[in-house]
MDTraj code that builds the backbone (N, CA, C; nanometers):
import mdtraj as md
import numpy as np

residues = "MET ALA LYS SER ALA VAL LEU ARG PRO SER GLY ARG ILE ILE TYR GLU VAL THR ILE GLN HIS ILE GLY SER LEU ALA SER LEU ARG GLN ARG GLU PRO THR ILE ILE PHE PHE SER ASN LEU ARG LYS ALA VAL ASP ALA ILE THR ALA GLU LEU ALA LEU ASN ASN TRP PRO PRO ARG VAL ASN TYR THR ALA VAL TYR ARG GLY VAL LYS GLU ARG ALA PHE TYR SER CYS ASP PHE ASN VAL ALA GLY ALA ARG ILE PHE ARG ILE LYS VAL THR PRO ARG ILE LEU ASN PRO ALA LEU PRO ARG LEU GLY ILE ASP GLU ASN PRO THR ASP THR GLY LYS PRO".split()
xyz = np.array([
    [-4.2423, 1.4416, -3.3139],
    [-4.1886, 1.5407, -3.2523],
    [-4.3274, 1.6526, -3.2720],
    [-4.3671, 1.7243, -3.1539],
    [-4.4950, 1.7894, -3.1703],
    [-4.4352, 1.9384, -3.2135],
    [-4.5347, 1.9942, -3.2897],
    [-4.5016, 2.1308, -3.3281],
    [-4.5686, 2.2239, -3.2189],
    [-4.5061, 2.3374, -3.1981],
    [-4.5685, 2.4268, -3.0930],
    [-4.5984, 2.5545, -3.1815],
    [-4.7180, 2.6098, -3.1192],
    [-4.7503, 2.7296, -3.1947],
    [-4.6504, 2.8435, -3.1887],
    [-4.6573, 2.9204, -3.3069],
    [-4.5648, 3.0187, -3.3288],
    [-4.6446, 3.1535, -3.3248],
    [-4.6104, 3.2319, -3.2189],
    [-4.6868, 3.3746, -3.2158],
    [-4.6010, 3.4800, -3.2952],
    [-4.6800, 3.5440, -3.3751],
    [-4.6186, 3.6367, -3.4787],
    [-4.6661, 3.7829, -3.4399],
    [-4.5807, 3.8584, -3.4327],
    [-4.6417, 3.9973, -3.3956],
    [-4.7438, 4.0432, -3.4952],
    [-4.8466, 4.1018, -3.4600],
    [-4.9562, 4.1375, -3.5482],
    [-4.9004, 4.2442, -3.6565],
    [-4.8224, 4.3201, -3.6296],
    [-4.7610, 4.4249, -3.7195],
    [-4.6132, 4.4013, -3.7755],
    [-4.5854, 4.4642, -3.8688],
    [-4.4236, 4.4529, -3.9359],
    [-4.3565, 4.5603, -3.8677],
    [-4.2468, 4.5609, -3.8429],
    [-4.1455, 4.6631, -3.7851],
    [-4.0753, 4.7404, -3.9197],
    [-4.0907, 4.8759, -3.8908],
    [-4.0421, 4.9525, -3.9992],
    [-3.9517, 5.0523, -3.9144],
    [-3.8608, 5.1236, -3.9649],
    [-3.7723, 5.2063, -3.9182],
    [-3.7993, 5.3552, -3.9502],
    [-3.8155, 5.4280, -3.8596],
    [-3.8557, 5.5817, -3.8677],
    [-3.7049, 5.6511, -3.8445],
    [-3.6555, 5.7138, -3.9653],
    [-3.5439, 5.7917, -3.9424],
    [-3.5795, 5.9518, -3.9295],
    [-3.5533, 6.0199, -3.8214],
    [-3.5876, 6.1707, -3.7981],
    [-3.4396, 6.2369, -3.8136],
    [-3.4414, 6.3509, -3.8867],
    [-3.3283, 6.4476, -3.8881],
    [-3.3820, 6.5741, -3.8321],
    [-3.3225, 6.6180, -3.7190],
    [-3.3792, 6.7142, -3.6487],
    [-3.2612, 6.8222, -3.6280],
    [-3.2927, 6.9408, -3.6803],
    [-3.2047, 7.0573, -3.6730],
    [-3.2098, 7.1156, -3.5297],
    [-3.0789, 7.1222, -3.4570],
    [-3.0697, 7.1709, -3.3136],
    [-2.9704, 7.2682, -3.3017],
    [-2.9666, 7.3150, -3.1874],
    [-2.8474, 7.4080, -3.1427],
    [-2.8801, 7.5501, -3.1981],
    [-2.7652, 7.6286, -3.1825],
    [-2.7809, 7.7884, -3.1936],
    [-2.8214, 7.8295, -3.3255],
    [-2.7746, 7.7452, -3.4243],
    [-2.8397, 7.7805, -3.5768],
    [-2.9872, 7.7452, -3.6076],
    [-3.0287, 7.6561, -3.5303],
    [-3.1832, 7.6040, -3.5550],
    [-3.2689, 7.7380, -3.5176],
    [-3.2293, 7.8229, -3.4047],
    [-3.3205, 7.9468, -3.3852],
    [-3.3122, 8.0557, -3.4924],
    [-3.1898, 8.0409, -3.5736],
    [-3.1795, 8.1532, -3.6790],
    [-3.2563, 8.0893, -3.7892],
    [-3.2679, 7.9589, -3.8307],
    [-3.3178, 7.9172, -3.9467],
    [-3.4217, 7.7915, -3.9007],
    [-3.5401, 7.8368, -3.8840],
    [-3.6315, 7.7407, -3.8275],
    [-3.6725, 7.6309, -3.9385],
    [-3.6588, 7.5110, -3.8960],
    [-3.6778, 7.3982, -3.9979],
    [-3.7572, 7.2799, -3.9264],
    [-3.8487, 7.2218, -3.9823],
    [-3.9240, 7.1102, -3.9408],
    [-3.8411, 7.0030, -3.9491],
    [-3.8575, 6.8983, -3.8442],
    [-3.7708, 6.7773, -3.8514],
    [-3.8100, 6.6957, -3.9760],
    [-3.7214, 6.6235, -4.0502],
    [-3.7468, 6.5515, -4.1628],
    [-3.7630, 6.4034, -4.1160],
    [-3.8809, 6.3320, -4.1469],
    [-3.9040, 6.2085, -4.1180],
    [-3.9256, 6.1114, -4.2278],
    [-3.8538, 6.0112, -4.2342],
    [-3.8364, 5.9203, -4.3469],
    [-3.8697, 5.7715, -4.2847],
    [-3.9290, 5.6952, -4.3621],
    [-3.9659, 5.5412, -4.3145],
    [-3.9013, 5.4460, -4.3995],
    [-3.8141, 5.3345, -4.3491],
    [-3.7665, 5.2460, -4.4410],
    [-3.8066, 5.1016, -4.3831],
    [-3.8051, 5.0057, -4.4732],
    [-3.8571, 4.8822, -4.4538],
    [-3.7724, 4.7740, -4.3732],
    [-3.6505, 4.8235, -4.3820],
    [-3.5510, 4.7324, -4.2912],
    [-3.4390, 4.8353, -4.2473],
    [-3.3670, 4.7723, -4.1555],
    [-3.2547, 4.8633, -4.0723],
    [-3.1351, 4.8914, -4.1698],
    [-3.1070, 4.7940, -4.2569],
    [-2.9802, 4.8051, -4.3473],
    [-3.0249, 4.9143, -4.4628],
    [-3.1342, 4.9051, -4.4971],
    [-3.1735, 5.0212, -4.6067],
    [-3.1588, 5.1559, -4.5383],
    [-3.2063, 5.1636, -4.4043],
    [-3.2146, 5.2871, -4.3325],
    [-3.0712, 5.3266, -4.3240],
    [-2.9697, 5.2486, -4.2853],
    [-2.8389, 5.2960, -4.2408],
    [-2.7642, 5.3111, -4.3915],
    [-2.7935, 5.2464, -4.4686],
    [-2.7270, 5.2535, -4.6150],
    [-2.7778, 5.4125, -4.6777],
    [-2.9107, 5.4610, -4.6646],
    [-2.9544, 5.5741, -4.6910],
    [-2.8850, 5.6984, -4.6173],
    [-2.8723, 5.6678, -4.4850],
    [-2.8057, 5.7694, -4.4146],
    [-2.6717, 5.7974, -4.4375],
    [-2.5875, 5.6809, -4.4516],
    [-2.4411, 5.7000, -4.4892],
    [-2.4214, 5.7561, -4.6245],
    [-2.5175, 5.7251, -4.7274],
    [-2.4769, 5.7909, -4.8472],
    [-2.5220, 5.9251, -4.8702],
    [-2.6336, 5.9770, -4.7805],
    [-2.6603, 6.1046, -4.7837],
    [-2.5443, 6.1869, -4.7056],
    [-2.4955, 6.1244, -4.5896],
    [-2.3967, 6.1928, -4.5170],
    [-2.2653, 6.2310, -4.6132],
    [-2.2208, 6.1126, -4.6946],
    [-2.1021, 6.1117, -4.7791],
    [-2.1223, 6.2145, -4.8919],
    [-2.2459, 6.2132, -4.9317],
    [-2.2813, 6.3110, -5.0576],
    [-2.2814, 6.4483, -5.0074],
    [-2.3077, 6.4763, -4.8740],
    [-2.2984, 6.6167, -4.8146],
    [-2.1679, 6.6431, -4.7459],
    [-2.0575, 6.5668, -4.7394],
    [-1.9421, 6.5733, -4.6874],
    [-1.9286, 6.5796, -4.5267],
    [-2.0334, 6.5071, -4.4777],
    [-2.0276, 6.4911, -4.3251],
    [-1.9627, 6.3701, -4.2879],
    [-1.8751, 6.3690, -4.1922],
    [-1.7987, 6.2360, -4.1508],
    [-1.8866, 6.1082, -4.1276],
    [-1.8326, 6.0033, -4.1725],
    [-1.9390, 5.8869, -4.1707],
    [-1.9315, 5.8204, -4.0155],
    [-2.0181, 5.8607, -3.9337],
    [-2.0348, 5.8496, -3.8059],
    [-2.1307, 5.7429, -3.7595],
    [-2.2117, 5.7207, -3.8604],
    [-2.3216, 5.6263, -3.8515],
    [-2.2967, 5.4990, -3.9118],
    [-2.2811, 5.3787, -3.8394],
    [-2.2647, 5.2506, -3.9106],
    [-2.3831, 5.1620, -3.8619],
    [-2.3819, 5.0471, -3.9283],
    [-2.4824, 4.9519, -3.9056],
    [-2.4913, 4.8997, -3.7631],
    [-2.3628, 4.8426, -3.7105],
    [-2.3427, 4.7952, -3.5915],
    [-2.3861, 4.8890, -3.4798],
    [-2.3524, 5.0070, -3.4868],
    [-2.3795, 5.1144, -3.3762],
    [-2.5375, 5.1239, -3.3824],
    [-2.6046, 5.1397, -3.4847],
    [-2.7352, 5.1589, -3.5024],
    [-2.8276, 5.0510, -3.4348],
    [-2.7606, 4.9231, -3.4903],
    [-2.8322, 4.7872, -3.4489],
    [-2.8369, 4.7867, -3.2909],
    [-2.7156, 4.8177, -3.2463],
    [-2.7008, 4.8130, -3.0905],
    [-2.7725, 4.9165, -3.0212],
    [-2.7840, 5.0261, -3.0712],
    [-2.8486, 5.1450, -2.9921],
    [-3.0030, 5.0993, -3.0143],
    [-3.0521, 5.0347, -3.1169],
    [-3.2079, 5.0041, -3.1234],
    [-3.2352, 4.8901, -3.0304],
    [-3.1460, 4.7789, -3.0317],
    [-3.1670, 4.6840, -2.9460],
    [-3.1671, 4.7272, -2.7982],
    [-3.0605, 4.7893, -2.7497],
    [-3.0589, 4.8355, -2.5982],
    [-3.1296, 4.9370, -2.5585],
    [-3.1624, 5.0584, -2.6391],
    [-3.2362, 5.1539, -2.5851],
    [-3.3728, 5.1756, -2.6703],
    [-3.3977, 5.1085, -2.7728],
    [-3.5214, 5.1106, -2.8477],
    [-3.5072, 5.2391, -2.9419],
    [-3.3915, 5.2949, -2.9639],
    [-3.3593, 5.4044, -3.0466],
    [-3.2155, 5.4175, -3.0651],
    [-3.1724, 5.4912, -3.1809],
    [-3.0275, 5.5246, -3.1963],
    [-3.0278, 5.6739, -3.2299],
    [-2.9359, 5.7505, -3.1613],
    [-2.9219, 5.8898, -3.1758],
    [-2.7824, 5.9391, -3.1908],
    [-2.7534, 6.0268, -3.2908],
    [-2.6120, 6.0761, -3.3224],
    [-2.6092, 6.1990, -3.3445],
    [-2.5464, 6.2839, -3.2853],
    [-2.5389, 6.4517, -3.3267],
    [-2.4354, 6.4660, -3.4106],
    [-2.4364, 6.5728, -3.4751],
    [-2.3377, 6.6291, -3.5714],
    [-2.2974, 6.7639, -3.5293],
    [-2.1668, 6.7990, -3.5256],
    [-2.1167, 6.9081, -3.4787],
    [-2.0263, 6.9807, -3.5799],
    [-2.0138, 7.1080, -3.5798],
    [-1.9194, 7.1858, -3.6401],
    [-1.8661, 7.2976, -3.5701],
    [-1.7457, 7.3087, -3.5343],
    [-1.6674, 7.3866, -3.4525],
    [-1.7428, 7.4070, -3.3132],
    [-1.7594, 7.2951, -3.2573],
    [-1.8379, 7.2864, -3.1268],
    [-1.9722, 7.3244, -3.1229],
    [-2.0534, 7.3615, -3.2338],
    [-2.1892, 7.3879, -3.2248],
    [-2.2591, 7.2677, -3.2946],
    [-2.3714, 7.2187, -3.2177],
    [-2.4572, 7.1078, -3.2822],
    [-2.5174, 7.1635, -3.3779],
    [-2.5468, 7.0868, -3.4937],
    [-2.6030, 7.1416, -3.6140],
    [-2.7346, 7.0571, -3.6273],
    [-2.7216, 6.9190, -3.6324],
    [-2.8347, 6.8312, -3.6316],
    [-2.8312, 6.7072, -3.5778],
    [-2.9266, 6.6381, -3.5541],
    [-2.9409, 6.4931, -3.4884],
    [-3.0083, 6.4120, -3.5734],
    [-2.9508, 6.2984, -3.5942],
    [-3.0334, 6.1892, -3.6672],
    [-3.0593, 6.0760, -3.5586],
    [-3.1934, 6.0397, -3.5625],
    [-3.2597, 5.9454, -3.4754],
    [-3.3284, 5.8283, -3.5522],
    [-3.2881, 5.7141, -3.4971],
    [-3.3469, 5.6011, -3.5766],
    [-3.4288, 5.5186, -3.4650],
    [-3.5583, 5.5140, -3.5007],
    [-3.6524, 5.4471, -3.4056],
    [-3.7485, 5.3257, -3.4623],
    [-3.7452, 5.2088, -3.4231],
    [-3.8385, 5.1149, -3.4887],
    [-3.9865, 5.1306, -3.4501],
    [-4.0746, 5.1195, -3.5486],
    [-4.2224, 5.1348, -3.5252],
    [-4.2705, 5.0165, -3.5579],
    [-4.4062, 5.0005, -3.5072],
    [-4.4853, 4.8894, -3.5756],
    [-4.5774, 4.9314, -3.6777],
    [-4.5755, 4.8828, -3.7981],
    [-4.6762, 4.9169, -3.8813],
    [-4.7855, 4.8187, -3.9021],
    [-4.9086, 4.8753, -3.8840],
    [-5.0407, 4.8073, -3.8755],
    [-5.0497, 4.7288, -3.7390],
    [-5.0280, 4.7892, -3.6109],
    [-5.0373, 4.7323, -3.4931],
    [-5.1796, 4.6488, -3.4660],
    [-5.1762, 4.5517, -3.3967],
    [-5.3169, 4.5016, -3.3576],
    [-5.4073, 4.6134, -3.3006],
    [-5.5394, 4.6251, -3.3449],
    [-5.6179, 4.7111, -3.2836],
    [-5.6549, 4.6782, -3.1227],
    [-5.6555, 4.7903, -3.0466],
    [-5.6827, 4.7481, -2.9135],
    [-5.8242, 4.7740, -2.8971],
    [-5.8749, 4.7355, -2.7830],
    [-6.0173, 4.7222, -2.7621],
    [-6.0669, 4.8889, -2.7488],
    [-5.9978, 4.9695, -2.7523],
    [-6.0356, 5.1204, -2.7620],
    [-6.1086, 5.1497, -2.6236],
    [-6.0841, 5.0753, -2.5228],
    [-6.1417, 5.1021, -2.3872],
    [-6.2976, 5.0956, -2.3946],
    [-6.3416, 5.0188, -2.4779],
    [-6.4830, 5.0099, -2.4997],
    [-6.5271, 4.8766, -2.4065],
    [-6.6222, 4.8807, -2.3135],
    [-6.6695, 4.7799, -2.2365],
    [-6.7601, 4.7008, -2.3056],
    [-6.8026, 4.5719, -2.2556],
    [-6.9012, 4.4907, -2.3174],
    [-7.0477, 4.5584, -2.2925],
    [-7.1057, 4.5553, -2.3832],
    [-7.2532, 4.6226, -2.3715],
    [-7.3307, 4.5436, -2.2620],
    [-7.3799, 4.5882, -2.1486],
    [-7.4519, 4.5045, -2.0449],
    [-7.5979, 4.4955, -2.1021],
    [-7.6230, 4.3739, -2.0793],
    [-7.7774, 4.3498, -2.1057],
    [-7.8784, 4.3836, -2.0023],
    [-8.0100, 4.4378, -2.0296],
    [-8.0868, 4.4746, -1.9273],
    [-8.1764, 4.3438, -1.9047],
    [-8.1426, 4.3175, -1.7769],
    [-8.2265, 4.1599, -1.7448],
    [-8.3355, 4.2104, -1.6467],
    [-8.3362, 4.3343, -1.6141],
    [-8.4333, 4.3974, -1.4971],
    [-8.5675, 4.4049, -1.5846],
    [-8.6604, 4.3728, -1.5115],
    [-8.7996, 4.4102, -1.5644],
    [-8.8635, 4.5348, -1.5102],
    [-8.9416, 4.6116, -1.5778],
    [-8.9716, 4.7476, -1.5222],
    [-9.0871, 4.7193, -1.4331],
])
top = md.Topology()
chain = top.add_chain()
for i, resn in enumerate(residues, 1):
    res = top.add_residue(resn, chain, resSeq=i)
    for name in ("N", "CA", "C"):
        top.add_atom(name, md.element.get_by_symbol(name[0]), res)
traj = md.Trajectory(xyz[None], top)
């Protein structure tokens, strides 16, 4: 049985969780988005659900929904509302940690073969 070469991605996938305050209340109380990184998707979802439960928000985020959103659209997003007003959005996006360095658009150095 012949072994085939396995190509591995040059970087490791991490998950970026962004909490962004949106809606009419955001204009009254300006806040920068909070960005947190997790080593795997299960840890990210567990941290989100724990924080939502701690602050009495409904548990609208679950692992299956986040996994499907990331696979289908390359991100997962969920808005949280109170009395019809949007308060904040949670967004989960996979990112590549230590991607392969591109060639930076630098061409090969031409050698001068012409004589003066």
